[in-house]
C-alpha positions, 0 to 999 in steps of 0.5 A: 765737691759735689757741685763740681762733679755734677757737670762732669757726670752730666757730660758723661751721661750725654756722651753715653747717650750719644753713643747709644743713639749712634749705635741704635741708628747705625746698628745695621751698618755696624753689623755689615762692617763686622760681616765684611771683616769676618769675610775678609779674614775668612778669605785671608785664611785660605789665601793670605794674599787677600789681606795684603795692602795691594789687594785691599787697594785693588778692592777699594778701587774696583768698588769705587764706581759701584759705591758712587752708583749705589748712592744714586740708587739709594735716593730713588729706593728711599722714595719707594721707587727703583732705577733699573737704568743705571747700568746702561747709563754707566755704559752709555756714559763711557761710550759718549765720553770716549766718542767725544775724545775721539773727535778731539774734545778735551777731558773736561768737555768729554766728561760733561758730555758723559754727565749729560747722558745721566742728566737726560735719562734721569730726567726722563725717568723722573718725569715719566714716573712723577708727572705721567704716573707710570710705574718706576719698574716699567719706565726704568726698564725701558730706559735701561733697554734704550740706553743699552742699545744706544751704547752699541749704536753710537760706536757700532759696538766697538770699544773706544780707547781714552785718548787724553793722556791725563784722564787717568788722574780723575780716578788715580790722581791726588787733589789732596795729598795722600788721598787718591781721587777715587777715595776722595769722590766716594768720601765726599759723596758719602758725607754730603748725602748722609748729612743731607739725609739726616740733617737737611729737610729735603733729605728727610722728605725722601724718607717721608715720601717713601713711607707714605707719598699721600701723607707727605703730600697732605702735609705740604711736601713737594712730592713730585719735585723731590721724586724727580730730583731723586731720579735725576741725581741717580742718573747723574751719579751713574754717569759719574761712576761711568766716567770714574771707571773709564778713567781707571781702565782707559777704555770704554766698553758698551757692556761695561755696566751690564751687571752693575744695575743688579749689584747697585740694587743689591748693595743698597738693600744689603746696606739696610734700605728697604725696597718698599721705601722709607729707610736706608743710609749712604753708609749702608750703601757704601758698606753693601758695595764693599761687601759685594766687591769683597765677595767677588774678589774673594771668590776669584782668589779662592778660584770659584768659577766667575759664572757663580757670581750672579747666583751669589749676588741674587741670593744675597739680595733675596736674603736681604729682602727676606730679612727686611720683610721679617724685621718690618713684620716684627715692628 
């Protein structure tokens, strides 16, 4: 009888150990998820409509572009860099996509033109940071200004309607029955990025570079190539976020991404990533994006002046950075 129960006891211990490891690895993300639930319940006590299925669906749909953008920003921040250009890339992508459609190109060709924006700007950012050795803040601030200016120049500042009648399917259609596409894109990116960061060698290299790029170079990690890839992916994901957003609102605006750069960085930091590099997760970036969107949605429902949203976002970033600094000091 004893020998028969030993495997079961061993499996039980392994299972308990696995659960403890998961809880330890994602303790920050679990805390954020609980905070989201508390915030939503608190808003729901004041405005019951906040807990309705319709409002929750609106929140998730509004959060989707920010989630996608935050995934790209996360990769750069893990390496110890920063990408301030993503908001302007988002805007320019929408304008280029709309402009292509207005010249008779179909949805696929127009989307590829939009994605090219992120590919080019991400490559420029990565090349200047990696091979020229310029500071990421300076480089991405410059491309932020250039892309933001081009967003107005390409259409003389006018908004552009999306002329493809089926383009809304990119955001709100269903490739998989029962799963709306904006949820599908976020879920796929979450799974792929989190898996790569945790299980794939190249993903672990990002953490190593963020912890100490000189040490990473000594042990043979291709620091330049990995860092360049992070900036390229950040640009591509910012463009994809812009395309998903344009598909949703069926209109391209030159200022569409003006506030998203700050929100994307805030989402990543709230999600547990350090601005000093070496830490972060895709799950945390997703939860941080949801928290920001829920706070904004709750403020609107309660009737808080929208002008205060920037203040709230800035305060949240400051608190998250302070918590990160205190945590590192204790370690």
